[in-house]
C-alpha positions as CSV (number, residue, x, y, z in Angstrom):
1,X,0.0,0.0,0.0
2,X,1.4,3.4,-1.0
3,X,2.0,6.1,1.6
4,X,0.2,9.3,0.7
5,X,-1.1,12.2,2.8
6,X,-4.7,12.0,3.9
7,X,-5.4,15.6,2.8
8,X,-3.6,18.8,2.0
9,X,-4.6,22.4,1.6
10,X,-3.7,22.5,-2.1
11,X,-3.6,19.6,-4.5
12,X,-0.5,20.8,-6.4
13,X,2.6,22.7,-5.2
14,X,5.4,24.6,-6.8
15,X,8.9,23.3,-6.8
16,X,11.1,24.6,-4.0
17,X,14.7,25.7,-4.3
18,X,17.2,22.8,-3.5
19,X,19.5,24.4,-1.0
20,X,22.7,22.5,0.0
21,X,22.3,23.7,3.6
22,X,21.6,21.3,6.4
23,X,19.4,22.7,9.1
24,X,20.4,21.8,12.6
25,X,17.0,22.5,14.1
26,X,15.4,19.2,13.1
27,X,15.9,15.9,14.8
28,X,16.2,14.0,11.6
29,X,20.1,14.0,11.9
30,X,20.6,11.8,15.0
31,X,19.3,8.5,16.3
32,X,16.4,9.0,18.7
33,X,14.5,5.8,18.6
34,X,16.6,2.8,17.6
35,X,20.1,1.3,18.0
36,X,20.8,1.0,14.2
37,X,19.9,3.5,11.5
38,X,20.1,4.3,7.8
39,X,21.6,7.7,7.0
40,X,21.5,9.4,3.6
41,X,24.8,10.6,2.1
42,X,23.5,12.6,-0.9
43,X,20.6,14.7,-2.1
44,X,17.7,13.0,-3.8
45,X,14.0,12.3,-3.9
46,X,12.2,9.3,-2.4
47,X,8.7,8.6,-3.7
48,X,6.0,6.8,-1.7
49,X,6.5,3.5,-3.5
50,X,10.2,3.4,-2.6
51,X,9.5,4.3,1.1
52,X,6.8,1.5,1.3
53,X,9.2,-1.0,-0.4
54,X,11.9,-0.1,2.2
55,X,9.3,-0.7,5.0
56,X,8.2,-4.1,3.6
57,X,11.8,-5.3,3.0
58,X,13.1,-4.4,6.5
59,X,10.0,-5.9,8.2
60,X,10.4,-9.1,6.2
61,X,13.9,-9.6,7.7
62,X,13.4,-8.4,11.3
63,X,9.9,-10.0,11.7
64,X,8.9,-9.7,15.3
65,X,12.3,-9.5,16.8
66,X,12.5,-5.7,16.6
67,X,10.7,-2.5,15.9
68,X,11.1,-0.3,12.8
69,X,10.5,3.5,12.7
70,X,10.5,5.3,9.3
71,X,11.4,9.0,9.8
72,X,10.5,10.2,6.3
73,X,7.0,10.8,4.9
74,X,6.2,11.9,1.3
75,X,4.5,15.4,1.6
76,X,5.5,16.8,-1.8
77,X,3.2,16.2,-4.8
78,X,5.1,15.8,-8.1
79,X,3.1,16.5,-11.2
80,X,3.6,15.5,-14.8
81,X,1.6,15.8,-18.0
82,X,0.9,12.8,-20.3
83,X,3.3,12.1,-23.1
84,X,2.6,13.9,-26.4
85,X,0.5,16.6,-24.9
86,X,1.0,20.2,-26.3
87,X,2.4,23.0,-24.2
88,X,0.0,25.1,-22.1
89,X,-3.5,24.1,-20.8
90,X,-2.4,24.3,-17.1
91,X,-0.4,22.2,-14.7
92,X,-0.4,18.4,-15.0
93,X,-2.0,15.9,-12.6
94,X,-0.2,14.6,-9.5
95,X,2.0,11.7,-10.6
96,X,3.4,10.7,-7.3
97,X,4.2,11.9,-3.8
98,X,7.8,12.5,-2.8
99,X,10.2,13.4,0.1
100,X,13.2,15.5,-0.6
101,X,16.2,14.0,1.1
102,X,19.2,16.1,2.3
103,X,22.6,14.5,3.2
104,X,22.7,13.5,6.8
105,X,19.0,12.6,7.1
106,X,18.2,9.5,9.1
107,X,15.7,7.6,6.9
108,X,14.8,4.8,9.3
109,X,15.8,3.3,12.7
110,X,15.6,-0.2,14.1
111,X,15.3,-1.0,17.8
112,X,16.4,-4.6,18.4
113,X,18.4,-6.6,20.8
114,X,20.3,-8.3,18.0
115,X,22.4,-5.7,16.2
116,X,23.5,-8.2,13.6
117,X,19.8,-8.7,12.7
118,X,19.3,-4.9,12.4
119,X,22.4,-4.6,10.2
120,X,21.2,-7.4,7.9
121,X,17.7,-5.8,7.6
122,X,19.1,-2.4,6.7
123,X,21.5,-3.8,4.2
124,X,18.5,-5.5,2.5
125,X,16.7,-2.1,2.5
126,X,19.8,-0.2,1.2
127,X,19.5,-2.0,-2.1
128,X,16.0,-0.8,-2.7
129,X,16.9,3.0,-2.5
130,X,18.1,5.2,-5.4
131,X,20.4,7.2,-3.2
132,X,23.6,6.2,-1.4
133,X,23.2,5.5,2.3
134,X,25.3,4.4,5.3
135,X,24.6,2.4,8.4
136,X,25.0,4.2,11.7
137,X,25.0,2.9,15.3
138,X,23.9,4.4,18.6
């Protein structure tokens, strides 16, 4: 099942500027919940399908031996027009929902007694992501 927001004030949004700054005010840059985490090393976009695939892959490995917390949620609607449509006639329909990733963002955390199980699960999840990531420990 895809992860999308329940409702938003506007259906479509404008693109934001992609700053290379990392804001220190958010708590997305340190482990708060688990003992093992997955940290992004580069800029990119994760869509809702990639995030749900990451969730399913990690849960398949850890089963009931640990808890998983996903720190990212796709709030940004990305629009596109159909192929071979002429210019003009307004903005296209929402194609997918995305999350803009900054370097240093903790994507997910695992709380488990067996750290080797958490590492194995996150390595299985790393393969499914389009950006480069690194495992971090508490």
